[in-house]
SEFI-662821 format. One record per residue (C-alpha): x, y, z; residue number from 1. Coordinates in nm, 2 decimals, padded with zeros to 4 digits. Last residue first. Example, Ala and Ser with C-alpha at 12.3 -4.5 7.8 and 13.67 -1.06 7.14 Angstrom:
REM SEFI-662821
{xx->01.37 yy->-00.11 zz->00.71 seq->2} $
{xx->01.23 yy->-00.45 zz->00.78 seq->1} $
REM end
This chain:
REM SEFI-662821
{xx->00.39 yy->01.11 zz->00.49 seq->66} $
{xx->00.11 yy->01.01 zz->00.26 seq->65} $
{xx->-00.10 yy->00.78 zz->00.48 seq->64} $
{xx->-00.04 yy->00.96 zz->00.82 seq->63} $
{xx->-00.08 yy->01.30 zz->00.67 seq->62} $
{xx->-00.40 yy->01.20 zz->00.50 seq->61} $
{xx->-00.53 yy->01.05 zz->00.82 seq->60} $
{xx->-00.45 yy->01.37 zz->01.01 seq->59} $
{xx->-00.63 yy->01.58 zz->00.75 seq->58} $
{xx->-00.94 yy->01.36 zz->00.77 seq->57} $
{xx->-00.92 yy->01.36 zz->01.15 seq->56} $
{xx->-00.93 yy->01.74 zz->01.15 seq->55} $
{xx->-01.22 yy->01.75 zz->00.91 seq->54} $
{xx->-01.42 yy->01.49 zz->01.11 seq->53} $
{xx->-01.36 yy->01.67 zz->01.43 seq->52} $
{xx->-01.45 yy->02.00 zz->01.28 seq->51} $
{xx->-01.77 yy->01.86 zz->01.13 seq->50} $
{xx->-01.87 yy->01.71 zz->01.47 seq->49} $
{xx->-01.79 yy->02.04 zz->01.64 seq->48} $
{xx->-02.00 yy->02.23 zz->01.39 seq->47} $
{xx->-02.29 yy->02.00 zz->01.46 seq->46} $
{xx->-02.24 yy->02.05 zz->01.83 seq->45} $
{xx->-02.26 yy->02.42 zz->01.80 seq->44} $
{xx->-02.56 yy->02.42 zz->01.57 seq->43} $
{xx->-02.74 yy->02.18 zz->01.80 seq->42} $
{xx->-02.67 yy->02.40 zz->02.09 seq->41} $
{xx->-02.80 yy->02.71 zz->01.91 seq->40} $
{xx->-03.12 yy->02.53 zz->01.80 seq->39} $
{xx->-03.20 yy->02.37 zz->02.13 seq->38} $
{xx->-03.12 yy->02.01 zz->02.20 seq->37} $
{xx->-02.75 yy->02.06 zz->02.30 seq->36} $
{xx->-02.78 yy->01.82 zz->02.59 seq->35} $
{xx->-03.06 yy->01.59 zz->02.67 seq->34} $
{xx->-02.89 yy->01.25 zz->02.67 seq->33} $
{xx->-03.02 yy->01.19 zz->02.33 seq->32} $
{xx->-02.84 yy->01.50 zz->02.21 seq->31} $
{xx->-02.51 yy->01.37 zz->02.35 seq->30} $
{xx->-02.58 yy->01.03 zz->02.18 seq->29} $
{xx->-02.65 yy->01.20 zz->01.85 seq->28} $
{xx->-02.33 yy->01.40 zz->01.86 seq->27} $
{xx->-02.13 yy->01.09 zz->01.95 seq->26} $
{xx->-02.28 yy->00.92 zz->01.64 seq->25} $
{xx->-02.20 yy->01.22 zz->01.43 seq->24} $
{xx->-01.84 yy->01.21 zz->01.54 seq->23} $
{xx->-01.81 yy->00.84 zz->01.48 seq->22} $
{xx->-01.96 yy->00.87 zz->01.13 seq->21} $
{xx->-01.73 yy->01.17 zz->01.05 seq->20} $
{xx->-01.43 yy->00.95 zz->01.14 seq->19} $
{xx->-01.56 yy->00.65 zz->00.95 seq->18} $
{xx->-01.61 yy->00.86 zz->00.63 seq->17} $
{xx->-01.26 yy->01.00 zz->00.65 seq->16} $
{xx->-01.10 yy->00.66 zz->00.73 seq->15} $
{xx->-01.28 yy->00.52 zz->00.42 seq->14} $
{xx->-01.17 yy->00.80 zz->00.20 seq->13} $
{xx->-00.81 yy->00.78 zz->00.32 seq->12} $
{xx->-00.81 yy->00.40 zz->00.26 seq->11} $
{xx->-00.94 yy->00.45 zz->-00.09 seq->10} $
{xx->-00.68 yy->00.72 zz->-00.16 seq->9} $
{xx->-00.40 yy->00.50 zz->-00.02 seq->8} $
{xx->-00.51 yy->00.21 zz->-00.24 seq->7} $
{xx->-00.53 yy->00.43 zz->-00.54 seq->6} $
{xx->-00.18 yy->00.58 zz->-00.47 seq->5} $
{xx->-00.01 yy->00.24 zz->-00.46 seq->4} $
{xx->00.35 yy->00.26 zz->-00.33 seq->3} $
{xx->00.30 yy->00.23 zz->00.04 seq->2} $
{xx->00.00 yy->00.00 zz->00.00 seq->1} $
REM end
């Protein structure tokens, strides 16, 4: 996999999707527990989930291609 760009790209895509899935799952669990249920709180926690997913996507890319 170290020399195959297509394999690295597929792995990066799968890791990116999985990281956002995990962040969204945690977001939903937090909201099911009764936190961040209003509009402003929901907006904040959604942005946090997106930020976590984007950060992990960048870190996964650095790990795979560095």
